[in-house]
C-alpha positions in Angstrom: 0.0 0.0 0.0 2.8 2.4 0.8 4.4 2.0 -2.6 1.0 2.5 -4.3 0.4 5.7 -2.2 3.8 7.1 -3.2 3.2 6.2 -6.9 -0.1 8.0 -6.8 1.4 11.0 -5.0 4.1 11.2 -7.6 1.5 11.3 -10.4 -0.4 14.0 -8.6 2.8 16.0 -7.9 3.2 16.2 -11.7 -0.5 16.7 -12.6 -2.1 18.7 -9.8 -0.4 22.1 -10.4 1.0 22.4 -6.9 -1.9 21.0 -5.0 -0.2 17.7 -4.0 3.4 18.5 -2.9 4.2 16.0 -0.2 3.3 13.1 2.0 2.6 12.8 5.7 3.4 9.6 7.6 1.1 9.5 10.7 -1.2 7.2 12.5 -1.0 4.7 15.3 2.7 5.0 16.5 2.5 1.5 18.0 1.6 -0.2 14.7 4.4 -1.3 12.3 7.9 0.0 12.1 9.4 2.9 10.3 11.9 0.7 8.5 8.9 -0.7 6.5 8.3 2.7 5.0 11.9 3.8 4.4 12.2 2.6 0.8 8.9 4.1 -0.5 9.5 7.3 1.4 13.0 7.5 -0.1 11.5 7.1 -3.5 9.0 9.8 -2.7 11.8 12.2 -1.7 13.8 11.4 -4.9 10.7 12.2 -6.9 10.6 15.7 -5.3 7.8 15.1 -2.8 8.2 16.8 0.6 8.0 14.6 3.7 6.3 15.3 7.0 6.9 12.3 9.3 5.4 11.9 12.8 8.4 10.7 14.8 9.0 9.9 18.5 5.4 10.4 19.4 5.7 7.8 22.1 8.8 6.6 24.1 11.2 3.9 23.0 11.2 4.6 19.3 14.8 5.6 19.0 15.8 3.0 16.4 12.8 3.8 14.2 13.4 7.5 14.6 17.1 7.2 13.6 16.2 5.2 10.5 13.6 7.7 9.3 15.9 10.7 10.1 18.2 9.2 7.5 15.9 10.3 4.7 15.8 13.1 6.2 12.2 14.4 6.5 11.3 18.0 5.6 9.3 18.3 8.9 8.8 16.2 12.0 5.4 15.8 13.5 5.4 15.9 17.3 8.9 14.8 18.2 7.8 14.5 21.8 10.4 11.9 22.7 13.4 13.1 20.6 15.4 14.5 23.5 17.3 12.3 25.9 15.4 13.5 29.0 12.2 12.2 27.4 13.4 8.7 26.3 15.2 9.9 23.2 18.9 10.6 22.8 21.4 13.4 22.3 22.4 11.7 19.0 18.9 12.1 17.7 18.7 15.7 18.8 22.0 16.4 17.0 20.7 14.8 13.8 17.5 17.0 14.0 19.6 20.1 14.6 22.2 19.4 12.0 19.5 19.0 9.3 17.5 22.0 10.8 14.3 19.9 10.5 11.3 21.9 11.6 9.2 20.4 14.3 5.4 20.6 14.2 4.4 21.2 17.9 0.9 20.4 18.9 0.2 21.3 22.6 -3.5 20.4 22.9 -3.0 17.1 21.0 -0.1 16.1 23.2 -2.0 16.9 26.4 -5.1 15.0 25.3 -3.1 12.1 24.0 -1.3 12.1 27.4 2.2 12.1 25.9 3.0 15.3 27.8 2.0 15.7 31.5 1.2 19.5 31.4 1.5 22.5 29.1 4.5 23.9 30.9 6.4 20.6 30.4 5.7 20.6 26.7 8.8 20.2 24.5 8.0 23.5 22.7 10.1 25.2 25.4 13.1 22.9 24.8 13.3 23.5 21.0 12.3 27.2 21.1 15.0 27.9 23.7 17.6 26.5 21.2 16.3 28.6 18.4 15.3 25.5 16.5 12.7 25.8 13.7 9.3 25.3 15.4 5.9 25.3 13.8 2.8 25.6 16.0 0.1 23.2 14.8 -3.2 21.7 15.8 -2.5 18.1 14.7 -6.2 17.7 13.9 -8.5 20.6 14.5 -11.7 18.5 14.6 -10.5 15.6 16.8 -8.7 17.8 19.4 -11.3 20.6 19.4 -8.8 23.3 18.9 -7.7 25.8 16.3 -4.5 27.5 15.4 -5.4 30.7 17.2 -6.0 28.7 20.4 -2.6 26.9 20.0 -0.8 30.2 19.6 -2.5 31.6 22.7 -1.5 28.5 24.7 2.1 28.8 23.6 2.2 32.5 24.4 0.6 32.1 27.8 2.5 29.0 28.8 6.0 30.2 27.8 5.4 34.0 28.5 6.2 35.0 24.9 5.7 38.5 23.7 3.5 39.6 20.8 6.7 40.2 18.8 8.0 36.7 19.5 4.6 35.2 18.5 4.6 37.2 15.3 8.1 36.0 14.5 7.0 32.4 15.1 4.1 32.8 12.8 6.2 34.6 10.1 9.1 32.1 10.2 6.7 29.2 9.8 6.2 30.3 6.2 9.7 29.1 5.6 8.7 25.6 6.4 5.5 25.1 4.4 5.5 22.8 1.4 4.8 25.5 -1.2 6.6 27.2 -4.0 8.9 30.2 -3.4 6.3 32.4 -5.1 3.6 31.3 -2.7 5.9 31.9 0.3 6.8 35.3 -1.0 3.2 36.3 -1.3 2.5 35.1 2.2 5.5 37.1 3.6 4.1 40.2 1.8 0.7 39.7 3.4 2.2 39.1 6.9 4.3 42.3 6.5 1.2 44.3 5.5 -0.6 43.1 8.7 2.3 43.7 11.0 1.9 47.5 11.7 -1.7 47.0 12.8 -0.7 44.3 15.3 1.9 46.5 17.0 0.0 49.8 17.3 
């Protein structure tokens, strides 16, 4: 099924005029092993598809995480247990940092899934304090009954971030979307037009 999915995505990459640009590997983190997906994901990357991979969502996935970081992915979903103090390793953190792989951080999802004990213990603080690319996300707006505005508010309140820091987080996230440079440029223009009104 994975190979068929990649083949289909490759076809749509060529025929959808920028609508299909990548693949997301997610689902039950206890089912299967990342190694089973390495070959088809590698083919997808070679074909020009971007990869967002949910990694280290639960403890004790160090081997699988290392294998999939070998691709490397263009974004990491969750990454809750990448760091050594959370059942990951410094080697994994180094791999993520060396490749500057942005991490999609989903506070409400991680609390409701019980992979993080409290908002103030969320790994956003760890990655943000290092200046690592961080993207605030919902994971799934419907399932977790949240939206992006609520997630930004949670991050701001939990980690005492200023309006300017929050704007920077939002603006910098444009760098990590799976879109053309032209689309990213348009978004940056729109953000810059809105900025003065936010800081009056």
